[in-house]
C-alpha positions as CSV (number, residue, x, y, z in Angstrom):
1,M,103.4,57.9,50.4
2,T,100.4,58.9,52.1
3,N,101.1,57.0,55.4
4,R,104.1,58.9,55.9
5,R,102.2,62.4,55.2
6,F,99.5,61.6,58.2
7,K,102.2,60.5,60.3
8,R,104.0,63.5,59.8
9,A,100.9,65.6,60.2
10,A,99.9,63.8,63.5
11,Q,103.9,64.5,64.9
12,L,103.3,68.3,63.9
13,N,99.6,68.3,65.8
14,R,101.4,66.7,68.9
15,T,104.3,69.5,69.0
16,K,101.7,71.9,68.6
17,A,99.6,71.1,71.4
18,V,102.5,70.6,73.8
19,F,103.7,74.0,72.7
20,F,100.2,75.8,73.4
21,T,99.7,74.0,76.6
22,V,103.1,74.7,78.3
23,A,102.7,78.4,76.9
24,F,99.5,78.4,78.4
25,H,100.1,77.1,82.1
26,V,103.0,79.6,81.8
27,M,100.9,82.3,80.7
28,L,98.3,81.5,83.7
29,L,100.6,80.8,86.6
30,G,102.6,84.0,86.0
31,G,99.4,85.9,85.7
32,I,98.4,84.6,89.0
33,A,101.6,85.2,90.7
34,Y,101.9,88.9,89.7
35,S,98.1,89.6,89.9
36,T,98.8,88.9,94.0
37,D,100.5,90.5,96.4
38,A,102.1,87.3,97.8
39,D,105.7,87.1,98.0
40,Y,106.5,84.4,95.4
41,E,110.2,83.9,96.9
42,S,108.7,82.5,100.1
43,Y,106.9,79.4,97.9
44,M,110.0,79.0,96.0
45,P,112.3,75.9,97.1
46,D,116.1,76.2,97.6
47,V,116.7,74.4,94.8
48,V,115.0,76.8,92.1
49,K,116.4,79.8,94.3
50,E,120.1,78.6,93.4
51,W,119.4,77.8,89.4
52,L,118.0,81.7,89.3
53,N,120.6,82.8,91.5
54,I,118.2,84.2,93.8
55,D,120.1,85.1,97.7
56,I,119.2,82.2,100.3
57,E,119.4,83.4,103.9
58,E,122.4,81.8,105.4
59,N,119.9,80.4,108.4
60,E,118.6,78.5,105.9
61,V,121.6,77.1,104.3
62,A,123.2,76.7,107.7
63,Q,120.1,74.3,108.8
64,K,119.6,72.8,105.3
65,D,123.4,71.4,106.0
66,E,122.8,70.3,109.5
67,A,120.4,68.2,108.6
68,I,122.6,66.3,105.6
69,R,125.7,65.5,107.9
70,P,125.4,62.1,109.9
């Protein structure tokens, strides 16, 4: 019975550690991105821009389509 309690406590500790690690890194990267005057959209890949519904310039889309075709 005590073995199950230790396993449950260990799982809870791992879950907390992952949550706080992810939250810390998101806040750190967000703070760095918003404290600088750099345009973060210029560093963002096209796939992420599509997920966030950020307009992609037509030239970038045309170049991407031409590269895919055989």
